[in-house]
C-alpha positions in Angstrom: 36.2 127.8 327.0 35.6 130.2 324.1 39.3 131.0 323.8 40.2 127.2 323.9 37.6 126.5 321.2 38.9 129.3 319.0 42.5 128.1 319.3 41.5 124.5 318.7 39.4 125.4 315.7 42.2 127.4 314.2 44.7 124.6 314.8 42.4 121.8 313.4 41.5 123.9 310.3 45.2 124.6 309.6 46.1 120.9 310.1 43.6 120.1 307.3 44.8 122.9 305.1 41.2 124.3 304.9 40.5 127.9 304.1 37.7 129.6 306.0 35.6 129.4 302.8 36.3 125.7 302.4 35.4 125.0 306.0 32.2 127.1 305.6 31.2 125.0 302.5 32.1 121.7 304.2 30.0 122.7 307.2 26.9 123.4 305.2 27.4 120.3 303.0 28.0 117.9 305.9 25.5 119.3 308.5 23.3 121.9 306.9 24.6 124.5 309.3 25.6 127.7 307.5 28.4 129.9 309.0 29.9 132.2 306.4 33.7 132.6 306.3 33.6 135.9 308.2 31.6 134.3 311.0 34.2 131.5 311.2 36.9 134.1 311.3 35.2 135.9 314.2 34.8 132.5 316.1 38.5 131.8 315.5 39.5 135.3 316.8 37.3 134.9 319.8 35.1 137.9 318.8 32.1 135.6 318.5 31.2 132.5 320.6 29.7 129.7 318.5 26.2 128.4 319.4 26.0 124.9 320.6 24.7 123.6 317.3 27.5 125.4 315.4 30.1 123.9 317.7 28.7 120.5 317.2 28.6 120.9 313.4 32.2 122.2 313.4 33.4 119.2 315.5 31.5 116.8 313.3 32.8 118.3 310.0 36.4 118.3 311.3 36.0 114.8 312.8 37.1 115.9 316.2 35.1 115.2 319.4 33.6 118.4 320.7 35.1 118.1 324.2 38.6 117.9 322.6 38.0 121.2 320.8 37.2 122.9 324.1 40.2 121.5 326.1 43.7 123.0 326.6 46.7 121.1 325.2 47.5 119.8 328.7 43.9 118.6 329.2 44.0 116.9 325.8 47.2 115.1 326.8 45.7 114.0 330.1 42.6 112.8 328.3 44.7 110.8 325.8 46.9 109.4 328.6 43.7 108.3 330.4 42.5 106.5 327.3 45.9 104.8 326.9 45.9 103.8 330.5 42.4 102.3 330.2 43.5 100.3 327.1 46.7 99.1 328.9 44.6 98.0 331.9 42.2 96.1 329.6 45.2 94.5 327.9 46.6 93.4 331.3 43.2 91.9 332.2 43.0 90.0 328.9 46.5 88.6 329.3 45.6 87.4 332.8 42.5 85.8 331.4 44.5 84.1 328.7 46.9 82.8 331.3 44.0 81.3 333.1 42.6 79.7 329.9 46.0 78.2 329.1 46.1 76.7 332.6 42.7 75.2 331.9 43.9 73.7 328.6 46.9 72.2 330.5 44.5 70.7 333.0 42.2 69.3 330.3 45.2 67.7 328.5 46.6 66.3 331.8 43.3 64.6 332.4 43.5 62.7 329.1 44.6 59.1 329.5 47.4 57.8 327.4 50.6 59.7 326.5 50.0 59.5 322.7 46.5 61.0 323.2 47.9 63.8 325.4 50.6 64.5 322.8 47.9 64.7 320.1 45.9 67.2 322.2 49.0 69.3 322.9 49.7 69.3 319.2 46.1 70.3 318.4 46.2 73.2 320.9 49.8 74.1 319.8 50.5 74.3 323.5 54.2 75.1 323.1 53.5 78.0 320.7 50.7 79.3 322.9 52.8 79.1 326.0 55.6 81.2 324.2 53.0 83.8 323.2 51.6 84.0 326.7 55.0 84.2 328.2 55.9 87.0 325.8 52.7 88.9 326.6 53.4 88.6 330.3 56.9 90.0 329.9 55.4 92.9 327.9 52.7 93.6 330.5 55.0 93.5 333.6 56.2 97.1 333.3 52.7 98.4 332.4 51.7 99.0 336.0 54.0 101.9 336.4 53.1 103.3 333.0 49.4 103.1 333.7 49.9 104.8 337.1 51.9 107.6 335.4 49.3 108.1 332.8 46.5 108.1 335.3 48.2 110.6 337.5 50.3 112.9 335.4 51.9 115.9 336.9 49.3 118.5 335.8 51.4 121.4 336.9 54.3 120.4 334.6 51.9 119.7 331.7 50.1 123.0 332.1 53.3 125.1 332.4 54.8 123.3 329.3 51.8 122.8 327.0 49.5 125.7 327.9 52.2 128.4 328.0 52.0 130.8 325.1 54.3 129.9 322.3 57.3 132.2 322.0 
């Protein structure tokens, strides 16, 4: 884990164009934790393992969840894929719920007596527009099942070989 944290810290600091001194100052200002630039350099090189409070302070200062600093690239991709799969599943459920509510609106309108009154209710609910939106959402969510499945069960061997291999 130390090696992963060191690599992630180096990458995250570089992405933010922070010098070791700037990160050291930001750490102390944001969290009160003091790690001098040479200490940060030893953490990044893997010569020194950060204490838990230091790792937490670093993650907070950089705005990165601590577990993500400790994960390999393939693990980070799998974690992100899992989050996306969860969001897509939630979206699918919400579209299904919306379909059910539209069916309820249709039933309510059908129970109204008098064509003119039903037309007024359809106009109020904008049923035609709502139905087009729901139909569009259903078309979008149809292929999500296979995407969700792929995201939930990625080929970890391929990810690890590709993403965690040393750069050449």
